[in-house]
N, CA, C and O atoms as a printed pandas DataFrame, in Angstrom:
     atom_number atom_name residue_name chain_id  residue_number  x_coord  y_coord  z_coord
0              1         N          MET        A               1  118.286   99.429   83.043
1              2        CA          MET        A               1  117.790  100.639   83.688
2              3         C          MET        A               1  116.927  101.432   82.703
3              4         O          MET        A               1  117.112  101.378   81.487
4              5         N          LEU        A               2  116.004  102.151   83.268
5              6        CA          LEU        A               2  115.156  103.035   82.486
6              7         C          LEU        A               2  115.244  104.428   83.069
7              8         O          LEU        A               2  115.443  104.603   84.271
8              9         N          LYS        A               3  115.097  105.392   82.226
9             10        CA          LYS        A               3  115.103  106.785   82.657
10            11         C          LYS        A               3  113.845  107.115   83.435
11            12         O          LYS        A               3  112.744  106.727   83.044
12            13         N          GLY        A               4  114.008  107.834   84.543
13            14        CA          GLY        A               4  112.859  108.309   85.295
14            15         C          GLY        A               4  112.236  107.287   86.228
15            16         O          GLY        A               4  111.250  107.591   86.900
16            17         N          ILE        A               5  112.785  106.090   86.286
17            18        CA          ILE        A               5  112.262  105.063   87.186
18            19         C          ILE        A               5  113.322  104.762   88.232
19            20         O          ILE        A               5  114.485  104.529   87.904
20            21         N          SER        A               6  112.915  104.770   89.475
21            22        CA          SER        A               6  113.845  104.546   90.581
22            23         C          SER        A               6  114.574  103.217   90.439
23            24         O          SER        A               6  113.986  102.208   90.050
24            25         N          ASN        A               7  115.848  103.233   90.758
25            26        CA          ASN        A               7  116.607  101.979   90.709
26            27         C          ASN        A               7  116.269  101.060   91.884
27            28         O          ASN        A               7  116.800   99.953   91.969
28            29         N          LEU        A               8  115.398  101.499   92.782
29            30        CA          LEU        A               8  114.912  100.621   93.853
30            31         C          LEU        A               8  113.889   99.620   93.335
31            32         O          LEU        A               8  113.639   98.589   93.960
32            33         N          LEU        A               9  113.304   99.935   92.189
33            34        CA          LEU        A               9  112.281   99.055   91.621
34            35         C          LEU        A               9  112.943   97.996   90.762
35            36         O          LEU        A               9  113.488   98.286   89.697
36            37         N          SER        A              10  112.886   96.777   91.237
37            38        CA          SER        A              10  113.462   95.661   90.494
38            39         C          SER        A              10  112.608   95.375   89.258
39            40         O          SER        A              10  111.440   95.764   89.209
40            41         N          PRO        A              11  113.183   94.699   88.260
41            42        CA          PRO        A              11  112.362   94.309   87.107
42            43         C          PRO        A              11  111.131   93.497   87.530
43            44         O          PRO        A              11  110.056   93.642   86.949
44            45         N          GLU        A              12  111.299   92.648   88.541
45            46        CA          GLU        A              12  110.184   91.844   89.028
46            47         C          GLU        A              12  109.065   92.718   89.603
47            48         O          GLU        A              12  107.890   92.489   89.320
48            49         N          LEU        A              13  109.431   93.718   90.408
49            50        CA          LEU        A              13  108.412   94.593   90.989
50            51         C          LEU        A              13  107.759   95.457   89.918
51            52         O          LEU        A              13  106.548   95.671   89.959
52            53         N          LEU        A              14  108.524   95.951   88.972
53            54        CA          LEU        A              14  107.932   96.737   87.878
54            55         C          LEU        A              14  106.916   95.909   87.100
55            56         O          LEU        A              14  105.835   96.397   86.769
56            57         N          LYS        A              15  107.260   94.662   86.812
57            58        CA          LYS        A              15  106.348   93.769   86.096
58            59         C          LYS        A              15  105.056   93.591   86.889
59            60         O          LYS        A              15  103.964   93.652   86.324
60            61         N          ILE        A              16  105.182   93.374   88.188
61            62        CA          ILE        A              16  104.002   93.178   89.030
62            63         C          ILE        A              16  103.145   94.437   89.069
63            64         O          ILE        A              16  101.920   94.351   88.977
64            65         N          LEU        A              17  103.771   95.606   89.203
65            66        CA          LEU        A              17  103.003   96.856   89.203
66            67         C          LEU        A              17  102.239   97.026   87.896
67            68         O          LEU        A              17  101.111   97.520   87.896
68            69         N          MET        A              18  102.845   96.622   86.787
69            70        CA          MET        A              18  102.174   96.708   85.487
70            71         C          MET        A              18  101.016   95.723   85.377
71            72         O          MET        A              18   99.997   96.026   84.758
72            73         N          GLU        A              19  101.170   94.550   85.975
73            74        CA          GLU        A              19  100.125   93.524   85.909
74            75         C          GLU        A              19   98.910   93.870   86.755
75            76         O          GLU        A              19   97.792   93.465   86.433
76            77         N          MET        A              20   99.118   94.607   87.822
77            78        CA          MET        A              20   98.038   94.900   88.758
78            79         C          MET        A              20   96.935   95.708   88.085
79            80         O          MET        A              20   97.195   96.563   87.238
80            81         N          GLY        A              21   95.708   95.419   88.477
81            82        CA          GLY        A              21   94.558   96.142   87.949
82            83         C          GLY        A              21   93.843   96.905   89.051
83            84         O          GLY        A              21   94.227   96.849   90.219
84            85         N          HIS        A              22   92.805   97.613   88.659
85            86        CA          HIS        A              22   92.036   98.426   89.594
86            87         C          HIS        A              22   91.516   97.565   90.749
87            88         O          HIS        A              22   90.864   96.543   90.535
88            89         N          GLY        A              23   91.815   97.994   91.960
89            90        CA          GLY        A              23   91.360   97.297   93.152
90            91         C          GLY        A              23   92.361   96.301   93.718
91            92         O          GLY        A              23   92.196   95.833   94.844
92            93         N          ASP        A              24   93.400   95.971   92.951
93            94        CA          ASP        A              24   94.424   95.071   93.474
94            95         C          ASP        A              24   95.224   95.786   94.555
95            96         O          ASP        A              24   95.450   96.994   94.479
96            97         N          GLU        A              25   95.648   95.033   95.555
97            98        CA          GLU        A              25   96.347   95.627   96.684
98            99         C          GLU        A              25   97.806   95.197   96.746
99           100         O          GLU        A              25   98.166   94.069   96.409
100          101         N          LEU        A              26   98.626   96.134   97.187
101          102        CA          LEU        A              26  100.065   95.952   97.335
102          103         C          LEU        A              26  100.411   96.154   98.804
103          104         O          LEU        A              26  100.110   97.200   99.379
104          105         N          VAL        A              27  101.036   95.167   99.402
105          106        CA          VAL        A              27  101.411   95.202  100.812
106          107         C          VAL        A              27  102.895   95.521  100.929
107          108         O          VAL        A              27  103.723   94.945  100.223
108          109         N          PHE        A              28  103.217   96.437  101.820
109          110        CA          PHE        A              28  104.604   96.676  102.204
110          111         C          PHE        A              28  104.754   96.132  103.618
111          112         O          PHE        A              28  104.161   96.659  104.560
112          113         N          GLY        A              29  105.548   95.078  103.763
113          114        CA          GLY        A              29  105.736   94.461  105.063
114          115         C          GLY        A              29  107.021   94.917  105.721
115          116         O          GLY        A              29  108.056   95.058  105.070
116          117         N          ASP        A              30  106.937   95.148  107.042
117          118        CA          ASP        A              30  108.142   95.516  107.786
118          119         C          ASP        A              30  108.978   94.257  108.037
119          120         O          ASP        A              30  108.612   93.165  107.604
120          121         N          SER        A              31  110.093   94.420  108.734
121          122        CA          SER        A              31  111.019   93.299  108.913
122          123         C          SER        A              31  110.451   92.179  109.776
123          124         O          SER        A              31  110.993   91.074  109.772
124          125         N          ASN        A              32  109.380   92.433  110.511
125          126        CA          ASN        A              32  108.747   91.400  111.330
126          127         C          ASN        A              32  107.560   90.736  110.641
127          128         O          ASN        A              32  107.040   89.736  111.135
128          129         N          PHE        A              33  107.133   91.274  109.521
129          130        CA          PHE        A              33  105.944   90.767  108.836
130          131         C          PHE        A              33  106.226   89.391  108.224
131          132         O          PHE        A              33  107.278   89.195  107.616
132          133         N          PRO        A              34  105.296   88.431  108.375
133          134        CA          PRO        A              34  105.501   87.096  107.808
134          135         C          PRO        A              34  105.227   87.073  106.296
135          136         O          PRO        A              34  104.286   86.430  105.832
136          137         N          ALA        A              35  106.054   87.775  105.556
137          138        CA          ALA        A              35  105.827   87.996  104.130
138          139         C          ALA        A              35  105.765   86.695  103.327
139          140         O          ALA        A              35  104.858   86.514  102.514
140          141         N          ALA        A              36  106.700   85.809  103.542
141          142        CA          ALA        A              36  106.762   84.583  102.737
142          143         C          ALA        A              36  105.536   83.700  102.954
143          144         O          ALA        A              36  105.066   83.057  102.016
144          145         N          SER        A              37  105.018   83.660  104.170
145          146        CA          SER        A              37  103.868   82.801  104.432
146          147         C          SER        A              37  102.543   83.461  104.052
147          148         O          SER        A              37  101.523   82.777  103.966
148          149         N          CYS        A              38  102.540   84.771  103.825
149          150        CA          CYS        A              38  101.310   85.486  103.454
150          151         C          CYS        A              38  101.186   85.735  101.961
151          152         O          CYS        A              38  100.074   85.866  101.449
152          153         N          ALA        A              39  102.291   85.801  101.263
153          154        CA          ALA        A              39  102.292   86.333   99.902
154          155         C          ALA        A              39  101.861   85.335   98.834
155          156         O          ALA        A              39  102.297   84.184   98.819
156          157         N          GLN        A              40  100.987   85.809   97.936
157          158        CA          GLN        A              40  100.743   85.091   96.688
158          159         C          GLN        A              40  101.930   85.318   95.751
159          160         O          GLN        A              40  102.382   84.412   95.051
160          161         N          ARG        A              41  102.411   86.550   95.764
161          162        CA          ARG        A              41  103.602   86.956   95.019
162          163         C          ARG        A              41  104.463   87.745   95.993
163          164         O          ARG        A              41  103.977   88.676   96.636
164          165         N          LEU        A              42  105.709   87.390   96.106
165          166        CA          LEU        A              42  106.610   88.038   97.055
166          167         C          LEU        A              42  107.755   88.703   96.313
167          168         O          LEU        A              42  108.408   88.087   95.470
168          169         N          VAL        A              43  107.991   89.966   96.636
169          170        CA          VAL        A              43  109.157   90.685   96.118
170          171         C          VAL        A              43  109.983   91.103   97.322
171          172         O          VAL        A              43  109.465   91.707   98.261
172          173         N          ARG        A              44  111.258   90.783   97.292
173          174        CA          ARG        A              44  112.166   91.154   98.379
174          175         C          ARG        A              44  112.742   92.526   98.081
175          176         O          ARG        A              44  113.203   92.797   96.972
176          177         N          ALA        A              45  112.709   93.380   99.081
177          178        CA          ALA        A              45  113.331   94.708   98.989
178          179         C          ALA        A              45  114.236   94.866  100.217
179          180         O          ALA        A              45  114.170   95.861  100.939
180          181         N          ASP        A              46  115.068   93.869  100.422
181          182        CA          ASP        A              46  115.954   93.852  101.576
182          183         C          ASP        A              46  116.866   95.070  101.574
183          184         O          ASP        A              46  117.367   95.495  100.533
184          185         N          GLY        A              47  117.066   95.614  102.758
185          186        CA          GLY        A              47  117.927   96.784  102.904
186          187         C          GLY        A              47  117.212   98.103  102.701
187          188         O          GLY        A              47  117.815   99.165  102.850
188          189         N          HIS        A              48  115.923   98.049  102.359
189          190        CA          HIS        A              48  115.170   99.277  102.095
190          191         C          HIS        A              48  114.036   99.435  103.093
191          192         O          HIS        A              48  113.456   98.457  103.565
192          193         N          ARG        A              49  113.735  100.684  103.402
193          194        CA          ARG        A              49  112.624  101.016  104.291
194          195         C          ARG        A              49  111.348  101.183  103.462
195          196         O          ARG        A              49  111.405  101.409  102.253
196          197         N          ILE        A              50  110.225  101.072  104.115
197          198        CA          ILE        A              50  108.950  101.233  103.418
198          199         C          ILE        A              50  108.816  102.643  102.862
199          200         O          ILE        A              50  108.317  102.820  101.751
200          201         N          THR        A              51  109.250  103.644  103.610
201          202        CA          THR        A              51  109.138  105.024  103.128
202          203         C          THR        A              51  109.918  105.229  101.834
203          204         O          THR        A              51  109.470  105.949  100.942
204          205         N          THR        A              52  111.066  104.608  101.735
205          206        CA          THR        A              52  111.884  104.712  100.521
206          207         C          THR        A              52  111.209  104.005   99.350
207          208         O          THR        A              52  111.228  104.491   98.219
208          209         N          MET        A              53  110.616  102.858   99.638
209          210        CA          MET        A              53  109.919  102.129   98.580
210          211         C          MET        A              53  108.677  102.897   98.114
211          212         O          MET        A              53  108.347  102.878   96.928
212          213         N          LEU        A              54  107.992  103.568   99.036
213          214        CA          LEU        A              54  106.852  104.403   98.631
214          215         C          LEU        A              54  107.295  105.514   97.686
215          216         O          LEU        A              54  106.608  105.815   96.709
216          217         N          ASP        A              55  108.444  106.124   97.979
217          218        CA          ASP        A              55  108.964  107.170   97.092
218          219         C          ASP        A              55  109.185  106.643   95.678
219          220         O          ASP        A              55  109.016  107.380   94.707
220          221         N          ALA        A              56  109.558  105.388   95.560
221          222        CA          ALA        A              56  109.806  104.788   94.248
222          223         C          ALA        A              56  108.521  104.351   93.556
223          224         O          ALA        A              56  108.393  104.484   92.339
224          225         N          VAL        A              57  107.572  103.830   94.325
225          226        CA          VAL        A              57  106.347  103.255   93.748
226          227         C          VAL        A              57  105.278  104.297   93.454
227          228         O          VAL        A              57  104.671  104.262   92.384
228          229         N          LEU        A              58  105.033  105.218   94.369
229          230        CA          LEU        A              58  103.888  106.128   94.245
230          231         C          LEU        A              58  103.856  106.973   92.970
231          232         O          LEU        A              58  102.763  107.223   92.461
232          233         N          PRO        A              59  104.989  107.427   92.424
233          234        CA          PRO        A              59  104.890  108.182   91.162
234          235         C          PRO        A              59  104.339  107.356   90.001
235          236         O          PRO        A              59  103.882  107.915   89.004
236          237         N          LEU        A              60  104.378  106.028   90.125
237          238        CA          LEU        A              60  103.923  105.137   89.060
238          239         C          LEU        A              60  102.575  104.487   89.353
239          240         O          LEU        A              60  101.996  103.836   88.483
240          241         N          PHE        A              61  102.080  104.660   90.560
241          242        CA          PHE        A              61  100.970  103.862   91.070
242          243         C          PHE        A              61   99.772  104.750   91.407
243          244         O          PHE        A              61   99.818  105.484   92.394
244          245         N          PRO        A              62   98.706  104.700   90.613
245          246        CA          PRO        A              62   97.529  105.503   90.945
246          247         C          PRO        A              62   96.807  104.904   92.146
247          248         O          PRO        A              62   96.570  103.697   92.198
248          249         N          LEU        A              63   96.464  105.739   93.097
249          250        CA          LEU        A              63   95.706  105.271   94.262
250          251         C          LEU        A              63   94.229  105.201   93.913
251          252         O          LEU        A              63   93.746  105.967   93.079
252          253         N          ASP        A              64   93.522  104.296   94.541
253          254        CA          ASP        A              64   92.120  104.042   94.213
254          255         C          ASP        A              64   91.203  105.155   94.721
255          256         O          ASP        A              64   91.146  105.430   95.919
256          257         N          TYR        A              65   90.497  105.782   93.801
257          258        CA          TYR        A              65   89.554  106.843   94.143
258          259         C          TYR        A              65   88.233  106.271   94.655
259          260         O          TYR        A              65   87.455  106.986   95.286
260          261         N          ALA        A              66   87.973  104.990   94.391
261          262        CA          ALA        A              66   86.660  104.400   94.646
262          263         C          ALA        A              66   86.469  103.905   96.077
263          264         O          ALA        A              66   85.436  103.315   96.393
264          265         N          VAL        A              67   87.441  104.136   96.933
265          266        CA          VAL        A              67   87.330  103.728   98.339
266          267         C          VAL        A              67   87.530  104.954   99.220
267          268         O          VAL        A              67   88.053  105.973   98.769
268          269         N          ASN        A              68   87.112  104.854  100.475
269          270        CA          ASN        A              68   87.192  106.020  101.355
270          271         C          ASN        A              68   88.466  106.055  102.206
271          272         O          ASN        A              68   88.509  106.746  103.224
272          273         N          PHE        A              69   89.490  105.324  101.800
273          274        CA          PHE        A              69   90.770  105.334  102.501
274          275         C          PHE        A              69   91.901  105.396  101.481
275          276         O          PHE        A              69   91.741  104.961  100.341
276          277         N          SER        A              70   93.035  105.932  101.893
277          278        CA          SER        A              70   94.181  105.963  100.979
278          279         C          SER        A              70   95.135  104.816  101.243
279          280         O          SER        A              70   95.918  104.450  100.367
280          281         N          ALA        A              71   95.084  104.241  102.443
281          282        CA          ALA        A              71   95.939  103.115  102.781
282          283         C          ALA        A              71   95.335  102.367  103.959
283          284         O          ALA        A              71   94.477  102.882  104.675
284          285         N          VAL        A              72   95.803  101.147  104.138
285          286        CA          VAL        A              72   95.376  100.315  105.252
286          287         C          VAL        A              72   96.597  100.077  106.131
287          288         O          VAL        A              72   97.671   99.730  105.639
288          289         N          ILE        A              73   96.421  100.270  107.437
289          290        CA          ILE        A              73   97.498  100.032  108.388
290          291         C          ILE        A              73   97.030   99.052  109.452
291          292         O          ILE        A              73   95.835   98.869  109.681
292          293         N          MET        A              74   98.018   98.423  110.098
293          294        CA          MET        A              74   97.737   97.465  111.157
294          295         C          MET        A              74   97.685   98.183  112.502
295          296         O          MET        A              74   98.553   99.001  112.807
296          297         N          GLU        A              75   96.668   97.875  113.304
297          298        CA          GLU        A              75   96.579   98.464  114.644
298          299         C          GLU        A              75   97.885   98.251  115.397
299          300         O          GLU        A              75   98.495   97.185  115.320
300          301         N          GLY        A              76   98.294   99.258  116.109
301          302        CA          GLY        A              76   99.570   99.223  116.801
302          303         C          GLY        A              76   99.496   98.957  118.281
303          304         O          GLY        A              76  100.339   99.451  119.029
304          305         N          ASN        A              77   98.515   98.191  118.737
305          306        CA          ASN        A              77   98.368   97.881  120.164
306          307         C          ASN        A              77   98.393   99.133  121.030
307          308         O          ASN        A              77   99.071   99.175  122.057
308          309         N          GLY        A              78   97.651  100.150  120.610
309          310        CA          GLY        A              78   97.572  101.394  121.367
310          311         C          GLY        A              78   98.710  102.354  121.109
311          312         O          GLY        A              78   98.733  103.451  121.668
312          313         N          VAL        A              79   99.650  101.966  120.275
313          314        CA          VAL        A              79  100.803  102.803  119.946
314          315         C          VAL        A              79  100.611  103.337  118.531
315          316         O          VAL        A              79  100.198  102.598  117.637
316          317         N          GLU        A              80  100.905  104.598  118.329
317          318        CA          GLU        A              80  100.875  105.148  116.975
318          319         C          GLU        A              80  102.315  105.383  116.533
319          320         O          GLU        A              80  102.944  106.360  116.938
320          321         N          PRO        A              81  102.830  104.485  115.703
321          322        CA          PRO        A              81  104.209  104.638  115.248
322          323         C          PRO        A              81  104.406  105.961  114.508
323          324         O          PRO        A              81  103.520  106.411  113.781
324          325         N          SER        A              82  105.555  106.569  114.696
325          326        CA          SER        A              82  105.845  107.850  114.037
326          327         C          SER        A              82  105.847  107.722  112.519
327          328         O          SER        A              82  105.644  108.709  111.812
328          329         N          ILE        A              83  106.071  106.532  112.025
329          330        CA          ILE        A              83  106.123  106.330  110.573
330          331         C          ILE        A              83  104.767  106.573  109.915
331          332         O          ILE        A              83  104.713  106.897  108.728
332          333         N          TRP        A              84  103.672  106.423  110.662
333          334        CA          TRP        A              84  102.345  106.650  110.078
334          335         C          TRP        A              84  102.199  108.079  109.587
335          336         O          TRP        A              84  101.592  108.306  108.541
336          337         N          SER        A              85  102.731  109.033  110.302
337          338        CA          SER        A              85  102.631  110.428  109.850
338          339         C          SER        A              85  103.466  110.648  108.594
339          340         O          SER        A              85  103.112  111.475  107.753
340          341         N          ILE        A              86  104.555  109.926  108.461
341          342        CA          ILE        A              86  105.369  110.017  107.234
342          343         C          ILE        A              86  104.582  109.434  106.065
343          344         O          ILE        A              86  104.583  109.998  104.971
344          345         N          TYR        A              87  103.911  108.308  106.292
345          346        CA          TYR        A              87  103.075  107.726  105.238
346          347         C          TYR        A              87  102.015  108.721  104.786
347          348         O          TYR        A              87  101.819  108.925  103.588
348          349         N          LYS        A              88  101.330  109.340  105.744
349          350        CA          LYS        A              88  100.270  110.301  105.408
350          351         C          LYS        A              88  100.820  111.449  104.577
351          352         O          LYS        A              88  100.190  111.881  103.611
352          353         N          GLU        A              89  101.982  111.937  104.946
353          354        CA          GLU        A              89  102.623  113.027  104.203
354          355         C          GLU        A              89  102.970  112.599  102.786
355          356         O          GLU        A              89  102.700  113.332  101.835
356          357         N          LYS        A              90  103.557  111.434  102.637
357          358        CA          LYS        A              90  103.958  110.947  101.312
358          359         C          LYS        A              90  102.752  110.674  100.411
359          360         O          LYS        A              90  102.766  111.021   99.230
360          361         N          LEU        A              91  101.722  110.061  100.964
361          362        CA          LEU        A              91  100.538  109.736  100.170
362          363         C          LEU        A              91   99.732  110.978   99.804
363          364         O          LEU        A              91   99.119  111.028   98.737
364          365         N          SER        A              92   99.730  111.971  100.677
365          366        CA          SER        A              92   98.863  113.141  100.487
366          367         C          SER        A              92   99.198  113.969   99.250
367          368         O          SER        A              92   98.356  114.742   98.794
368          369         N          ILE        A              93  100.379  113.834   98.705
369          370        CA          ILE        A              93  100.727  114.629   97.524
370          371         C          ILE        A              93  100.220  114.012   96.220
371          372         O          ILE        A              93  100.349  114.610   95.152
372          373         N          TYR        A              94   99.638  112.806   96.316
373          374        CA          TYR        A              94   99.128  112.132   95.126
374          375         C          TYR        A              94   97.603  112.176   95.120
375          376         O          TYR        A              94   96.980  112.217   96.181
376          377         N          PRO        A              95   96.999  112.167   93.931
377          378        CA          PRO        A              95   95.533  112.165   93.873
378          379         C          PRO        A              95   94.955  111.003   94.682
379          380         O          PRO        A              95   95.428  109.871   94.584
380          381         N          ASP        A              96   93.946  111.292   95.467
381          382        CA          ASP        A              96   93.245  110.333   96.321
382          383         C          ASP        A              96   94.115  109.797   97.458
383          384         O          ASP        A              96   93.749  108.811   98.099
384          385         N          GLY        A              97   95.249  110.423   97.714
385          386        CA          GLY        A              97   96.124  109.995   98.794
386          387         C          GLY        A              97   95.907  110.739  100.093
387          388         O          GLY        A              97   96.553  110.440  101.097
388          389         N          ASP        A              98   94.999  111.713  100.084
389          390        CA          ASP        A              98   94.789  112.529  101.277
390          391         C          ASP        A              98   93.612  112.050  102.127
391          392         O          ASP        A              98   93.167  112.767  103.024
392          393         N          LYS        A              99   93.111  110.859  101.857
393          394        CA          LYS        A              99   92.014  110.301  102.639
394          395         C          LYS        A              99   92.566  109.711  103.939
395          396         O          LYS        A              99   93.776  109.556  104.102
396          397         N          GLN        A             100   91.667  109.390  104.848
397          398        CA          GLN        A             100   92.070  108.759  106.103
398          399         C          GLN        A             100   92.611  107.354  105.843
399          400         O          GLN        A             100   92.322  106.745  104.813
400          401         N          PHE        A             101   93.389  106.859  106.779
401          402        CA          PHE        A             101   93.848  105.484  106.718
402          403         C          PHE        A             101   92.790  104.585  107.336
403          404         O          PHE        A             101   92.092  104.975  108.272
404          405         N          GLN        A             102   92.684  103.396  106.807
405          406        CA          GLN        A             102   91.826  102.391  107.417
406          407         C          GLN        A             102   92.713  101.558  108.346
407          408         O          GLN        A             102   93.699  100.971  107.901
408          409         N          MET        A             103   92.369  101.508  109.620
409          410        CA          MET        A             103   93.155  100.750  110.586
410          411         C          MET        A             103   92.394   99.475  110.925
411          412         O          MET        A             103   91.219   99.517  111.290
412          413         N          ILE        A             104   93.083   98.331  110.799
413          414        CA          ILE        A             104   92.437   97.052  111.080
414          415         C          ILE        A             104   93.306   96.241  112.044
415          416         O          ILE        A             104   94.516   96.452  112.121
416          417         N          PRO        A             105   92.686   95.313  112.776
417          418        CA          PRO        A             105   93.451   94.478  113.700
418          419         C          PRO        A             105   94.486   93.621  112.966
419          420         O          PRO        A             105   94.351   93.336  111.776
420          421         N          LYS        A             106   95.497   93.229  113.689
421          422        CA          LYS        A             106   96.606   92.446  113.140
422          423         C          LYS        A             106   96.121   91.201  112.389
423          424         O          LYS        A             106   96.577   90.938  111.276
424          425         N          SER        A             107   95.213   90.444  112.979
425          426        CA          SER        A             107   94.739   89.209  112.333
426          427         C          SER        A             107   94.035   89.511  111.010
427          428         O          SER        A             107   94.214   88.782  110.034
428          429         N          GLU        A             108   93.237   90.580  110.970
429          430        CA          GLU        A             108   92.569   90.977  109.724
430          431         C          GLU        A             108   93.583   91.455  108.689
431          432         O          GLU        A             108   93.435   91.185  107.498
432          433         N          PHE        A             109   94.615   92.168  109.146
433          434        CA          PHE        A             109   95.649   92.641  108.232
434          435         C          PHE        A             109   96.338   91.449  107.570
435          436         O          PHE        A             109   96.556   91.451  106.358
436          437         N          TYR        A             110   96.679   90.438  108.360
437          438        CA          TYR        A             110   97.340   89.248  107.804
438          439         C          TYR        A             110   96.448   88.543  106.788
439          440         O          TYR        A             110   96.923   88.114  105.736
440          441         N          GLU        A             111   95.153   88.421  107.096
441          442        CA          GLU        A             111   94.227   87.771  106.158
442          443         C          GLU        A             111   94.090   88.589  104.877
443          444         O          GLU        A             111   94.023   88.028  103.783
444          445         N          ARG        A             112   94.049   89.885  105.010
445          446        CA          ARG        A             112   93.958   90.756  103.833
446          447         C          ARG        A             112   95.232   90.653  103.000
447          448         O          ARG        A             112   95.174   90.644  101.771
448          449         N          ALA        A             113   96.368   90.576  103.659
449          450        CA          ALA        A             113   97.648   90.441  102.954
450          451         C          ALA        A             113   97.702   89.149  102.143
451          452         O          ALA        A             113   98.297   89.115  101.066
452          453         N          LYS        A             114   97.089   88.101  102.652
453          454        CA          LYS        A             114   97.075   86.821  101.928
454          455         C          LYS        A             114   96.295   86.923  100.615
455          456         O          LYS        A             114   96.538   86.157   99.683
456          457         N          LYS        A             115   95.362   87.866  100.548
457          458        CA          LYS        A             115   94.547   88.060   99.342
458          459         C          LYS        A             115   95.136   89.133   98.424
459          460         O          LYS        A             115   94.673   89.304   97.296
460          461         N          ALA        A             116   96.139   89.844   98.894
461          462        CA          ALA        A             116   96.734   90.935   98.117
462          463         C          ALA        A             116   97.441   90.394   96.882
463          464         O          ALA        A             116   97.863   89.238   96.838
464          465         N          TYR        A             117   97.558   91.255   95.887
465          466        CA          TYR        A             117   98.235   90.852   94.656
466          467         C          TYR        A             117   99.705   90.557   94.909
467          468         O          TYR        A             117  100.258   89.614   94.344
468          469         N          CYS        A             118  100.345   91.369   95.766
469          470        CA          CYS        A             118  101.766   91.208   96.008
470          471         C          CYS        A             118  102.131   91.735   97.391
471          472         O          CYS        A             118  101.518   92.672   97.904
472          473         N          VAL        A             119  103.140   91.110   97.976
473          474        CA          VAL        A             119  103.734   91.583   99.218
474          475         C          VAL        A             119  105.182   91.958   98.924
475          476         O          VAL        A             119  105.937   91.175   98.347
476          477         N          VAL        A             120  105.551   93.165   99.329
477          478        CA          VAL        A             120  106.939   93.623   99.222
478          479         C          VAL        A             120  107.540   93.535  100.623
479          480         O          VAL        A             120  107.112   94.241  101.536
480          481         N          ALA        A             121  108.528   92.671  100.783
481          482        CA          ALA        A             121  109.185   92.485  102.078
482          483         C          ALA        A             121  110.346   93.471  102.180
483          484         O          ALA        A             121  111.269   93.447  101.366
484          485         N          THR        A             122  110.286   94.331  103.182
485          486        CA          THR        A             122  111.317   95.352  103.355
486          487         C          THR        A             122  112.106   95.077  104.638
487          488         O          THR        A             122  111.823   94.132  105.374
488          489         N          SER        A             123  113.089   95.920  104.879
489          490        CA          SER        A             123  113.871   95.854  106.114
490          491         C          SER        A             123  113.434   96.933  107.095
491          492         O          SER        A             123  114.187   97.307  107.994
492          493         N          GLU        A             124  112.216   97.431  106.919
493          494        CA          GLU        A             124  111.698   98.460  107.822
494          495         C          GLU        A             124  111.748   97.953  109.255
495          496         O          GLU        A             124  111.217   96.882  109.550
496          497         N          SER        A             125  112.379   98.709  110.150
497          498        CA          SER        A             125  112.557   98.240  111.523
498          499         C          SER        A             125  111.525   98.784  112.507
499          500         O          SER        A             125  111.418   98.279  113.624
500          501         N          GLU        A             126  110.766   99.801  112.114
501          502        CA          GLU        A             126  109.765  100.336  113.040
502          503         C          GLU        A             126  108.617   99.336  113.163
503          504         O          GLU        A             126  108.143   98.790  112.166
504          505         N          ARG        A             127  108.181   99.105  114.390
505          506        CA          ARG        A             127  107.093   98.162  114.633
506          507         C          ARG        A             127  105.768   98.729  114.129
507          508         O          ARG        A             127  105.547   99.940  114.148
508          509         N          PHE        A             128  104.902   97.845  113.684
509          510        CA          PHE        A             128  103.572   98.190  113.162
510          511         C          PHE        A             128  103.660   99.152  111.975
511          512         O          PHE        A             128  102.827  100.046  111.830
512          513         N          ALA        A             129  104.661   98.964  111.143
513          514        CA          ALA        A             129  104.862   99.825  109.976
514          515         C          ALA        A             129  104.223   99.253  108.717
515          516         O          ALA        A             129  104.291   99.881  107.660
516          517         N          ASN        A             130  103.610   98.090  108.803
517          518        CA          ASN        A             130  103.016   97.442  107.630
518          519         C          ASN        A             130  101.953   98.341  107.005
519          520         O          ASN        A             130  101.229   99.053  107.700
520          521         N          LEU        A             131  101.879   98.290  105.684
521          522        CA          LEU        A             131  101.020   99.210  104.941
522          523         C          LEU        A             131  100.478   98.519  103.703
523          524         O          LEU        A             131  101.184   97.749  103.051
524          525         N          ILE        A             132   99.223   98.798  103.382
525          526        CA          ILE        A             132   98.610   98.297  102.143
526          527         C          ILE        A             132   98.105   99.497  101.357
527          528         O          ILE        A             132   97.437  100.375  101.904
528          529         N          ILE        A             133   98.431   99.526  100.065
529          530        CA          ILE        A             133   97.836  100.514   99.167
530          531         C          ILE        A             133   97.074   99.770   98.076
531          532         O          ILE        A             133   97.404   98.638   97.723
532          533         N          ARG        A             134   96.060  100.428   97.560
533          534        CA          ARG        A             134   95.151   99.818   96.594
534          535         C          ARG        A             134   95.260  100.567   95.268
535          536         O          ARG        A             134   95.211  101.796   95.232
536          537         N          LYS        A             135   95.404   99.824   94.199
537          538        CA          LYS        A             135   95.608  100.441   92.890
538          539         C          LYS        A             135   94.309  100.989   92.311
539          540         O          LYS        A             135   93.266  100.337   92.336
540          541         N          GLY        A             136   94.407  102.200   91.792
541          542        CA          GLY        A             136   93.299  102.841   91.117
542          543         C          GLY        A             136   93.427  102.688   89.608
543          544         O          GLY        A             136   94.031  101.735   89.116
544          545         N          VAL        A             137   92.858  103.626   88.893
545          546        CA          VAL        A             137   92.884  103.580   87.426
546          547         C          VAL        A             137   93.745  104.706   86.883
547          548         O          VAL        A             137   93.880  105.767   87.491
548          549         N          ILE        A             138   94.318  104.444   85.728
549          550        CA          ILE        A             138   95.065  105.471   85.006
550          551         C          ILE        A             138   94.049  106.163   84.102
551          552         O          ILE        A             138   93.426  105.512   83.263
552          553         N          SER        A             139   93.878  107.457   84.262
553          554        CA          SER        A             139   92.842  108.129   83.493
554          555         C          SER        A             139   93.381  108.961   82.338
555          556         O          SER        A             139   92.611  109.356   81.463
556          557         N          ASP        A             140   94.664  109.235   82.309
557          558        CA          ASP        A             140   95.189  110.088   81.229
558          559         C          ASP        A             140   96.120  109.287   80.306
559          560         O          ASP        A             140   97.334  109.227   80.504
560          561         N          PHE        A             141   95.490  108.672   79.281
561          562        CA          PHE        A             141   96.251  107.893   78.304
562          563         C          PHE        A             141   96.640  108.771   77.146
563          564         O          PHE        A             141   97.289  108.306   76.209
C-alpha cells in the first residue's frame, strides 16, 4: 500500500497508468462490455462501479487538453443513462474535464476500445455506461 493512493488501484493498474503517455486512452467497461475480446491490456476491477474507479484514477490522471472532449461515451440507443451526468460532475472538477463528451456509435466505440492502451473491466450494471478518457501531460514537475 501507498499513502494517498486509493486501495481500489491494483499494482497492475498503477503500473499501466504510469506507462501511459500523452494521447493514450483508458476504457472503463461496464459489466456487459466485451472487455477481454477488445483489450490490448485488461485490468479486472470486479465488484467496483465505474464512478468509484474514476474517483480513484482521476486524481492521478491528467486529462488531455489537446482535444475538444473530456471523455468518450457510447451512444445509448436514444437513452441517456443517469450515470452520464455523474461522469460529467466527476470530470468537471479536474483541469480540462469540463469539456463536452464525444458520443460515438457502439461499433465505433468497440473499435476505439481495441486501440486503447488499457481496458478496465468493472461490475458497473447501468447500461451504456462505458467510458473512455484520454491521458494528457503532467505539467508541474
